[in-house]
C-alpha positions as CSV (number, residue, x, y, z in Angstrom):
1,M,217.2,-84.7,39.0
2,K,219.0,-85.3,35.7
3,K,219.2,-83.3,32.5
4,Y,216.6,-84.1,29.8
5,I,216.5,-83.6,26.0
6,F,214.7,-80.4,25.1
7,S,211.8,-82.0,23.3
8,A,208.2,-82.8,24.0
9,A,209.3,-86.3,25.2
10,G,212.0,-84.8,27.4
11,V,209.6,-82.4,29.0
12,K,207.2,-85.3,29.7
13,Q,210.0,-87.4,31.2
14,W,211.1,-84.4,33.4
15,L,207.5,-83.8,34.5
16,D,206.8,-87.5,35.2
17,E,209.9,-87.7,37.4
18,L,209.1,-84.4,39.1
19,Y,205.5,-85.3,39.9
20,G,206.6,-88.6,41.3
21,S,209.0,-87.0,43.6
22,S,208.6,-85.6,47.1
23,I,207.0,-82.2,47.9
24,G,210.5,-81.0,48.9
25,V,212.0,-81.9,45.5
26,Q,209.1,-80.1,43.8
27,A,209.6,-77.0,46.0
28,D,213.3,-77.0,45.2
29,E,212.5,-77.2,41.5
30,Q,210.1,-74.2,41.8
31,T,212.7,-72.2,43.6
32,L,215.3,-72.9,40.9
33,I,212.8,-71.7,38.3
34,F,211.9,-68.6,40.3
35,M,215.6,-67.8,40.6
36,G,216.0,-67.6,36.8
37,L,214.3,-69.3,33.9
38,C,217.4,-69.5,31.8
39,N,219.6,-71.0,34.5
40,W,216.8,-73.5,35.2
41,L,216.6,-74.4,31.5
42,E,220.3,-74.9,31.3
43,T,220.3,-77.0,34.5
44,R,217.4,-79.2,33.6
45,F,217.6,-79.6,29.8
46,I,220.3,-80.3,27.2
47,L,220.4,-77.1,25.0
48,S,222.6,-76.1,22.2
49,D,224.4,-72.8,22.4
50,E,221.9,-71.4,19.9
51,Q,218.9,-72.5,22.0
52,M,220.5,-71.0,25.1
53,A,221.2,-67.7,23.4
54,Y,217.6,-67.6,22.1
55,A,216.2,-68.2,25.6
56,E,218.5,-65.5,27.1
57,G,217.3,-63.0,24.4
58,L,213.7,-63.3,25.3
59,S,212.2,-60.3,27.1
60,V,212.5,-60.3,30.9
61,E,208.7,-59.9,31.2
62,F,208.1,-63.0,29.0
63,K,210.6,-65.1,31.0
64,N,209.2,-64.0,34.3
65,N,205.6,-64.7,33.2
66,L,206.5,-68.1,31.8
67,A,208.4,-68.9,35.0
68,S,205.3,-68.0,37.0
69,E,203.1,-70.2,34.8
70,I,205.6,-73.2,35.1
71,I,205.6,-72.8,38.9
72,F,201.8,-72.7,39.0
73,A,201.7,-75.8,36.9
74,I,204.1,-77.7,39.2
75,N,202.2,-76.5,42.3
76,H,199.0,-78.0,40.8
77,H,200.5,-81.0,39.0
78,V,199.3,-79.5,35.7
79,E,200.4,-81.0,32.3
80,I,203.1,-79.0,30.6
81,I,203.5,-79.5,26.9
82,L,206.4,-78.4,24.7
83,D,205.3,-77.8,21.1
84,K,208.2,-77.1,18.9
85,P,209.4,-78.3,15.4
86,Q,212.1,-80.9,15.5
87,L,213.9,-79.7,12.4
88,S,213.9,-76.3,10.8
89,T,213.0,-76.4,7.1
90,F,211.9,-72.8,7.0
91,P,213.4,-70.2,4.7
92,K,216.2,-67.9,5.9
93,D,213.8,-65.0,6.1
94,S,211.9,-66.5,9.0
95,V,212.0,-65.8,12.7
96,K,211.6,-68.1,15.7
97,V,208.6,-67.1,17.9
98,S,208.0,-68.3,21.4
99,S,204.6,-68.2,23.1
100,Y,202.7,-70.0,25.7
101,E,199.0,-70.5,26.4
102,T,197.6,-71.5,29.7
103,N,194.1,-72.7,30.6
104,K,193.2,-72.4,34.3
105,I,189.9,-72.6,36.1
106,H,189.4,-69.7,38.4
107,S,186.9,-69.5,41.2
108,D,185.2,-66.4,42.7
109,S,185.8,-66.7,46.4
110,S,182.6,-64.8,47.1
111,L,180.6,-67.6,45.6
112,I,182.2,-70.3,47.7
113,G,180.0,-71.7,50.5
114,D,181.1,-73.9,53.3
115,Q,184.5,-75.5,53.6
116,S,183.4,-78.8,52.1
117,E,182.4,-77.0,48.9
118,T,185.7,-75.2,48.9
119,D,187.8,-78.4,49.1
120,E,185.8,-79.9,46.3
121,K,186.1,-76.9,44.0
122,F,189.9,-76.6,44.4
123,S,190.6,-80.3,44.3
124,N,189.2,-80.4,40.8
125,C,191.7,-78.0,39.3
126,E,191.8,-78.3,35.5
127,A,194.6,-76.6,33.7
128,S,197.2,-77.0,31.1
129,L,200.3,-75.1,30.0
130,I,201.5,-75.3,26.4
131,V,204.8,-73.7,25.4
132,R,205.1,-73.2,21.7
133,I,208.3,-72.5,19.7
134,Q,207.5,-71.9,16.0
135,Y,208.8,-70.2,12.9
136,K,207.1,-67.3,11.2
137,V,208.0,-66.2,7.7
138,L,209.0,-62.5,7.6
139,E,207.1,-60.5,5.0
């Protein structure tokens, strides 16, 4: 796979190509993400030195959790959306904040009946993953 622009459109292009590829390619992408979110970002997206330094400065827990969410999304062909401002017009006393929100449907296995019901419940997986990079004015 090639490198993409780190924008909402670039993430969509990456996802479209990934979801159109073989299961083996998708598994390789998941392994790359699992091995290290920052290395994967640098491999898959065109990032400035400042963007890379910011990603590397995120907490290990945040990076591991986000990597897990991206891997889950790929596994289930879930939409991944990057929501970030294109240009910073924020004052100098602002800080960049990263967050993500995920929406997944979970089933209680004790409520699942026969196998045909199981297949139907899990084949209708509805989920989304939104990664937000925003600026917050310091007070």
